[in-house]
Residue frames relative to the residue before (quaternion, step in Angstrom):
aa qw qx qy qz dx dy dz
X 1.0000 0.0000 0.0000 0.0000 0.00 0.00 0.00
X 0.3994 -0.7301 0.5094 0.2190 3.60 -0.80 1.04
X 0.4323 -0.6897 0.5243 0.2502 3.57 -0.99 0.88
X 0.4457 -0.6933 0.4976 0.2702 3.56 -0.98 0.85
X 0.2781 -0.7495 0.5843 0.1396 3.54 -1.02 0.91
X 0.1239 -0.7682 0.6250 0.0620 3.56 -0.87 1.00
X 0.1580 -0.7543 0.6287 0.1038 3.56 -1.12 0.71
X 0.0585 0.7921 -0.5972 0.1117 3.53 -0.87 1.08
X 0.6172 -0.5051 0.4158 0.4371 3.59 -1.21 0.24
X 0.5146 -0.6419 0.4728 0.3157 3.58 -1.07 0.73
X 0.2147 -0.7433 0.6169 0.1442 3.54 -1.22 0.59
X 0.6704 -0.4937 0.3612 0.4199 3.55 -1.24 0.32
X 0.6224 0.5565 -0.3362 0.4359 3.58 1.08 -0.68
X 0.6187 0.5613 -0.3407 0.4314 3.62 1.18 -0.49
X 0.5722 0.6786 -0.3700 0.2741 3.57 1.02 -0.81
X 0.6712 0.4752 -0.3371 0.4583 3.67 0.80 -0.76
X 0.6304 0.5236 -0.3339 0.4657 3.59 1.05 -0.72
X 0.6713 0.4984 -0.2961 0.4618 3.59 0.93 -0.90
X 0.6085 0.5552 -0.3465 0.4489 3.60 1.07 -0.70
X 0.6958 0.4910 -0.2654 0.4520 3.58 1.06 -0.77
X 0.4398 0.7008 -0.4594 0.3232 3.61 1.23 -0.12
X 0.4408 -0.5929 0.5887 0.3280 3.52 -1.33 0.39
X 0.1865 -0.8308 0.5203 0.0657 3.58 -0.25 1.29
X 0.5608 0.6168 -0.3878 0.3933 3.59 1.21 -0.25
X 0.1632 -0.7688 0.6073 0.1160 3.53 -1.31 0.14
X 0.3146 -0.7082 0.5842 0.2413 3.55 -1.32 -0.02
X 0.0786 -0.7949 0.6013 0.0221 3.52 -1.19 0.56
X 0.2727 -0.7524 0.5789 0.1562 3.54 -1.15 0.71
X 0.7455 0.2515 -0.1575 0.5968 3.56 1.34 -0.12
X 0.1180 -0.7643 0.6276 0.0892 3.56 -1.29 0.34
X 0.3772 -0.6302 0.6032 0.3109 3.51 -1.35 0.15
X 0.1656 -0.8076 0.5628 0.0599 3.55 -0.48 1.20
X 0.3208 -0.7592 0.5444 0.1558 3.55 -0.91 1.02
X 0.0745 -0.7383 0.6694 0.0359 3.52 -1.05 0.95
X 0.0343 -0.8205 0.5688 -0.0458 3.55 -0.39 1.29
X 0.0231 -0.7965 0.6038 -0.0237 3.57 -0.74 1.12
X 0.1026 -0.7852 0.6096 0.0366 3.52 -0.95 0.94
X 0.1533 -0.7546 0.6334 0.0772 3.52 -0.93 0.97
X 0.2964 -0.8203 0.4682 0.1414 3.54 -0.22 1.31
X 0.5394 0.6356 -0.4147 0.3647 3.62 1.12 -0.48
X 0.8266 0.1144 -0.0401 0.5495 3.57 0.83 -0.93
X 0.5191 -0.6972 0.3730 0.3244 3.56 1.27 0.53
X 0.3633 0.7200 -0.5092 0.3005 3.57 1.06 0.66
X 0.1024 -0.7604 0.6393 0.0504 3.51 -1.16 0.75
X 0.0678 -0.7805 0.6207 0.0309 3.55 -0.95 0.92
X 0.0669 -0.7839 0.6172 0.0026 3.55 -0.76 1.09
X 0.0081 -0.7901 0.6117 -0.0395 3.53 -0.82 1.06
X 0.1570 -0.7569 0.6266 0.0992 3.55 -0.99 0.87
X 0.0023 0.7822 -0.6230 -0.0067 3.53 -1.04 0.77
X 0.4748 -0.6633 0.5052 0.2818 3.50 -1.09 0.77
X 0.0583 -0.7961 0.6023 -0.0088 3.56 -0.84 1.02
X 0.3237 -0.7200 0.5827 0.1929 3.55 -0.91 0.96
X 0.3446 -0.7522 0.5304 0.1848 3.57 -0.84 1.01
X 0.5812 -0.6035 0.4056 0.3653 3.61 -1.09 0.55
X 0.7762 0.0006 -0.0052 0.6304 3.59 1.24 -0.46
X 0.6242 -0.5401 0.3856 0.4123 3.61 -1.13 0.45
X 0.2162 -0.7639 0.5977 0.1117 3.55 -1.10 0.75
X 0.3683 -0.7033 0.5647 0.2256 3.56 -1.07 0.80
X 0.1778 -0.7951 0.5754 0.0707 3.55 -0.88 1.00
X 0.3160 -0.7189 0.5777 0.2226 3.58 -0.74 0.96
X 0.5755 -0.5676 0.4473 0.3828 3.56 -1.18 0.50
X 0.4543 -0.7405 0.4217 0.2597 3.62 -0.80 0.91
X 0.6724 0.4374 -0.3056 0.5129 3.60 1.24 0.04
X 0.5771 -0.5942 0.4412 0.3453 3.56 -1.19 0.62
X 0.4021 -0.7460 0.4724 0.2421 3.63 -0.47 1.15
X 0.6327 0.5501 -0.3361 0.4291 3.60 1.07 -0.65
X 0.7403 0.3966 -0.2200 0.4963 3.61 1.19 -0.44
X 0.3340 0.7876 -0.4767 0.2024 3.60 1.23 0.16
X 0.6592 0.5018 -0.3363 0.4480 3.62 0.81 -0.87
X 0.6238 0.5370 -0.3317 0.4609 3.59 1.01 -0.79
X 0.6566 0.4920 -0.2956 0.4893 3.60 1.02 -0.84
X 0.6553 0.5308 -0.3134 0.4365 3.59 0.90 -0.92
X 0.6252 0.5654 -0.3446 0.4131 3.60 1.01 -0.75
X 0.6861 0.4725 -0.2802 0.4769 3.60 1.17 -0.50
X 0.5670 0.6070 -0.3832 0.4039 3.62 1.23 -0.07
X 0.4537 -0.6891 0.5016 0.2601 3.56 -1.06 0.79
X 0.7943 0.1677 -0.0619 0.5807 3.58 1.10 -0.74
X 0.1084 0.7628 -0.6340 0.0667 3.55 -1.04 0.81
X 0.0404 -0.8061 0.5892 -0.0363 3.52 -0.68 1.19
X 0.2314 -0.7480 0.6118 0.1121 3.51 -1.24 0.70
X 0.2339 -0.7074 0.6466 0.1634 3.53 -1.12 0.78
X 0.0261 0.8160 -0.5739 0.0648 3.58 -0.87 0.93
X 0.2367 -0.6749 0.6678 0.2061 3.46 -1.41 0.34
X 0.7770 -0.0053 -0.0540 0.6271 3.55 -0.32 1.23
X 0.7570 -0.3087 0.2478 0.5199 3.58 -0.69 -1.06
X 0.5725 0.6237 -0.3645 0.3877 3.61 1.27 -0.15
X 0.3276 -0.7476 0.5413 0.2019 3.64 -0.50 1.13
X 0.0873 -0.8017 0.5907 0.0271 3.57 -1.00 0.89
X 0.7994 0.0164 -0.0238 0.6001 3.58 1.28 0.00
X 0.0483 -0.7891 0.6103 0.0505 3.54 -1.29 0.28
X 0.1018 -0.7631 0.6341 0.0726 3.52 -1.32 0.36
X 0.1339 -0.7786 0.6091 0.0695 3.55 -1.12 0.75
X 0.0338 -0.7906 0.6112 0.0175 3.54 -1.21 0.54
X 0.2842 -0.7168 0.6145 0.1667 3.49 -1.24 0.67
X 0.2411 -0.7302 0.6168 0.1683 3.54 -1.28 0.39
X 0.1068 -0.8465 0.5195 0.0464 3.58 0.27 1.26
X 0.7623 0.0705 -0.0235 0.6430 3.56 1.26 -0.49
X 0.6256 -0.5905 0.3495 0.3712 3.60 -0.95 0.81
X 0.7215 0.4508 -0.2566 0.4586 3.60 1.05 -0.67
X 0.7570 0.3367 -0.1817 0.5297 3.60 1.25 -0.21
X 0.1154 -0.7474 0.6502 0.0727 3.53 -1.16 0.74
X 0.1911 -0.8118 0.5507 0.0345 3.54 -0.88 1.06
X 0.1862 -0.7823 0.5888 0.0814 3.59 -0.44 1.26
X 0.0638 -0.8288 0.5559 0.0105 3.57 -0.65 1.09
X 0.7768 0.2119 -0.1315 0.5782 3.59 1.18 -0.39
X 0.1216 0.7373 -0.6568 0.1015 3.52 -0.98 0.94
X 0.0892 0.8193 -0.5471 0.1465 3.55 -0.17 1.34
X 0.0356 -0.7763 0.6293 -0.0089 3.54 -0.97 0.96
X 0.5406 -0.6076 0.4730 0.3388 3.57 -0.99 0.88
X 0.6033 -0.6280 0.3408 0.3542 3.64 -0.78 0.97
X 0.7076 0.4637 -0.3045 0.4376 3.63 0.78 -0.84
X 0.6856 0.4572 -0.2805 0.4922 3.61 1.28 -0.22
X 0.4587 0.6878 -0.4530 0.3336 3.60 1.25 0.02
X 0.8145 0.2250 -0.2132 0.4904 3.55 -1.23 0.68
X 0.6049 0.5314 -0.3625 0.4693 3.56 1.15 0.72
X 0.6920 -0.5189 0.2671 0.4250 3.58 1.20 0.51
X 0.4544 0.7004 -0.4519 0.3142 3.60 1.24 -0.04
X 0.6633 0.4975 -0.3001 0.4718 3.59 0.88 -0.92
X 0.6425 0.5182 -0.3162 0.4676 3.58 0.99 -0.80
X 0.6509 0.5096 -0.3165 0.4653 3.59 0.97 -0.82
X 0.6507 0.5043 -0.3144 0.4727 3.60 1.00 -0.78
X 0.6363 0.5158 -0.3287 0.4701 3.60 0.98 -0.81
X 0.6472 0.5229 -0.3177 0.4547 3.60 0.95 -0.86
X 0.6554 0.5091 -0.3144 0.4609 3.60 0.97 -0.83
X 0.6695 0.4795 -0.3045 0.4787 3.60 0.95 -0.83
X 0.6148 0.5385 -0.3469 0.4601 3.58 1.04 -0.70
X 0.6627 0.4981 -0.3027 0.4701 3.58 0.91 -0.90
X 0.6622 0.4987 -0.3073 0.4673 3.61 0.94 -0.86
X 0.6447 0.5179 -0.3205 0.4620 3.59 0.99 -0.82
X 0.6406 0.5145 -0.3209 0.4711 3.59 0.97 -0.83
X 0.6567 0.5220 -0.3088 0.4482 3.57 0.94 -0.90
X 0.6818 0.4601 -0.2762 0.4972 3.59 1.17 -0.58
X 0.5753 -0.6251 0.3614 0.3841 3.59 1.28 -0.03
X 0.3759 0.7327 -0.4910 0.2842 3.60 1.21 0.29
X 0.3223 -0.7407 0.5599 0.1846 3.55 -1.15 0.69
X 0.8030 0.1198 -0.0672 0.5799 3.58 1.19 -0.39
X 0.2277 -0.7452 0.6184 0.1023 3.49 -1.28 0.64
X 0.1669 -0.7910 0.5855 0.0610 3.57 -0.69 1.15
X 0.1097 -0.7709 0.6262 0.0379 3.53 -1.20 0.65
X 0.1213 -0.8017 0.5831 0.0510 3.58 -0.84 0.97
X 0.1026 0.7787 -0.6158 0.0619 3.56 -1.22 0.59
X 0.5928 -0.5523 0.4449 0.3816 3.57 -1.29 0.28
X 0.5757 -0.5824 0.4412 0.3671 3.58 -1.17 0.55
X 0.6529 0.5244 -0.3011 0.4561 3.57 1.20 -0.51
X 0.6345 0.5503 -0.3303 0.4306 3.60 1.21 -0.36
X 0.1179 -0.8491 0.5136 0.0371 3.55 0.48 1.24
X 0.6215 0.5293 -0.3787 0.4362 3.67 0.90 -0.66
X 0.6584 0.4913 -0.3154 0.4750 3.63 1.00 -0.74
X 0.6058 0.5463 -0.3492 0.4612 3.59 1.05 -0.73
X 0.6778 0.4862 -0.2878 0.4705 3.59 0.89 -0.94
X 0.6166 0.5357 -0.3458 0.4619 3.60 1.03 -0.74
X 0.6475 0.5134 -0.3159 0.4663 3.58 0.93 -0.89
X 0.6767 0.4903 -0.2946 0.4636 3.59 0.85 -0.94
X 0.6254 0.5578 -0.3277 0.4363 3.58 0.99 -0.85
X 0.7633 0.3722 -0.1868 0.4939 3.58 1.05 -0.79
X 0.6584 -0.5862 0.2935 0.3698 3.55 1.17 0.57
X 0.4329 0.6689 -0.4882 0.3561 3.58 1.16 0.44
X 0.2473 -0.7664 0.5799 0.1231 3.56 -1.05 0.84
X 0.5304 -0.6094 0.4853 0.3344 3.55 -1.07 0.78
X 0.0026 -0.8330 0.5529 -0.0232 3.61 -0.80 0.95
X 0.8239 -0.1631 0.0768 0.5372 3.61 1.17 0.12
X 0.2009 -0.7578 0.6068 0.1313 3.49 -1.37 -0.02
X 0.1504 -0.7529 0.6296 0.1186 3.54 -1.34 0.24
X 0.3537 -0.7430 0.5386 0.1810 3.53 -0.64 1.19
X 0.8407 0.1032 -0.1105 0.5200 3.61 -1.00 0.84
X 0.2152 0.8272 -0.4897 0.1721 3.59 1.08 0.72
X 0.7528 0.3676 -0.1893 0.5122 3.55 0.91 -0.98
X 0.6398 -0.5221 0.3915 0.4060 3.57 -1.26 0.35
X 0.6112 0.5396 -0.3365 0.4713 3.59 1.27 -0.39
X 0.4481 -0.7025 0.4126 0.3680 3.58 1.39 -0.09
X 0.4014 0.7093 -0.4785 0.3267 3.59 1.22 0.37
X 0.5101 -0.6116 0.5152 0.3168 3.51 -1.31 0.46
X 0.2503 -0.7412 0.6027 0.1573 3.56 -1.06 0.80
X 0.2240 -0.7227 0.6380 0.1429 3.53 -1.14 0.77
X 0.1753 -0.7758 0.5987 0.0945 3.55 -1.08 0.74
X 0.0797 -0.7652 0.6387 0.0099 3.52 -1.00 0.98
X 0.1233 -0.7932 0.5938 0.0554 3.58 -1.13 0.62
X 0.0863 -0.7575 0.6447 0.0552 3.50 -1.27 0.60
X 0.3861 -0.6961 0.5554 0.2404 3.55 -0.92 0.94
X 0.3067 -0.7635 0.5424 0.1697 3.56 -1.04 0.79
C-alpha cells in the first residue's frame, strides 16, 4: 500500500530536518551547451542537445548547504512534502515580481524520488502562485540535472533560457517557464 503524501507550508521545526537531506542527485544524461559566436556581425547561437553519459554522474547541490537556512529566509514560499510528520521533500520559491513566481529549490529524499513527491510540490507551488495572482511560474536547474529537466517537461514547462556560470559551482542554469 502506497503511503499518502501531504504537502504543507514549511514550519521552523522542519528546517533542521530539511538541512540534513541528501541534496545531491545523479544523472545519466545532460543538456550540453554548444555556443557559437560570429564576431563579424555579433551573432550568437546557443544550442542545447541531450547527451547520454557513459555512466551515471553524481551531482552536488549547487547551493552552499551551510547557508540554506539563510537562503530559505528570503523565499516567499516554502512547502514541505511529508508522510505523516516525516518530511520527504521541499520546494522554495521567490516572488520577484507580482506576476511571476520563481522556483529555485526542489529537493526530494533519494528513496522517495520518482514517486510523485516532486510533482506534488510543483502542484502546491503552482496553486500558491495562482492564489497570489502570478501569471507565470519559472523553474531553474543545472544542465546536468536531467531528472529535473524531465520533471519540468512532464508538467508543461517550456525551456526559456539559460545563464552560464549561474551557480557558485560555475554550472550553467537552465530556466523553464509555465503560464498559469
